C-alpha positions, 0 to 999 in steps of 0.5 A: 835509257835504251841500249841503242841510245847509250851506244849513241851517247858513248860514240858521241862522247868518244868522238868529242874526246878525239876532236878535243885531243886533236884541238889541244894538240893544234893549240899547243903547236900552232896557237889558238889564232892559227888553229882552224876547225879544218885543221882540227878536223885533219888532226883528228882524222874526221870531217869538218862537219863532224867537228862543227857538229860536236863544237859550235866553233873555236871558242867552244873548243878553247873553253873545252880545252881550258876545262880539260887542262884545269881538271887535269891540274886539279887531279894532279894536285890532289894525287900529289897530296895523297902520295905525300901523305896527309897534313895534320893541320887543316889550315896548313893543308889548305894554304899549301894546296891553295899556293899549288893551285895558284902557281900551277894555273898561272904558269901552266904552258898550255893554259898560257896559250889558251888564255893568251891576250886577244884570245876568245876567252879570259881566265875569269870566263873559263873558271866560271864555266858550269863544269869548272864551277862544279869541279872547283866545289868538289876540289875544295869540299874535302878540306872545307868539310874537314875544317867544318868538322873541326869547328874551324870554318864559318858556318853561315856560308855553304861550300858552293859560296865559299868555293865561289869566293875562293875562285874570285880571290885566287883568280886575282892572285893568278893574274899577278905574276909578280907574286912569289909563292911566299907572298901568296902564302902570307896573303892566304894566311893573313886574309883568306884563312881569317875570312874563312875563320879557319884559324887555329884557336889557342889551346 
């Protein structure tokens, strides 16, 4: 790629991040319905034409905001686990991380605004975007590969297949605010781990 092309791509990426950050600030402060493209442009200090050049409309801005916040949550959970130290039992690790994912996505204040009823996208639509599909696969990959290496994971499905299935199951759990973390843990241990064949074999 010629230097001039790289510079143009870099400038566009920086402008996109600037506009997205402004949009997220507007969404958090004013809500999705009250946030116009013109208000985003003012917040970002750019022209409305540039905002439309970078994002087709408010729906695309919301999608980008949901994706950004979800990736942040995934990074936070991964960092917290790394700080706390490794968990010896991969099934326990998987269960603990799964509950954290469900709880964080359900109760995150920014996601609650972005995915409020009547908004442009739903949680299901957001999580099945190409970007979050790839991020989800990368998120679960280390745990699934560790379980596979220990002979605890079923071998007939790929990591992508398993990641997609986990998203389906966990989305339904996220949408149930009546579930307590202990209930989530029990569901994961009784059904999810069994379906993955990630159950500890008796010695």
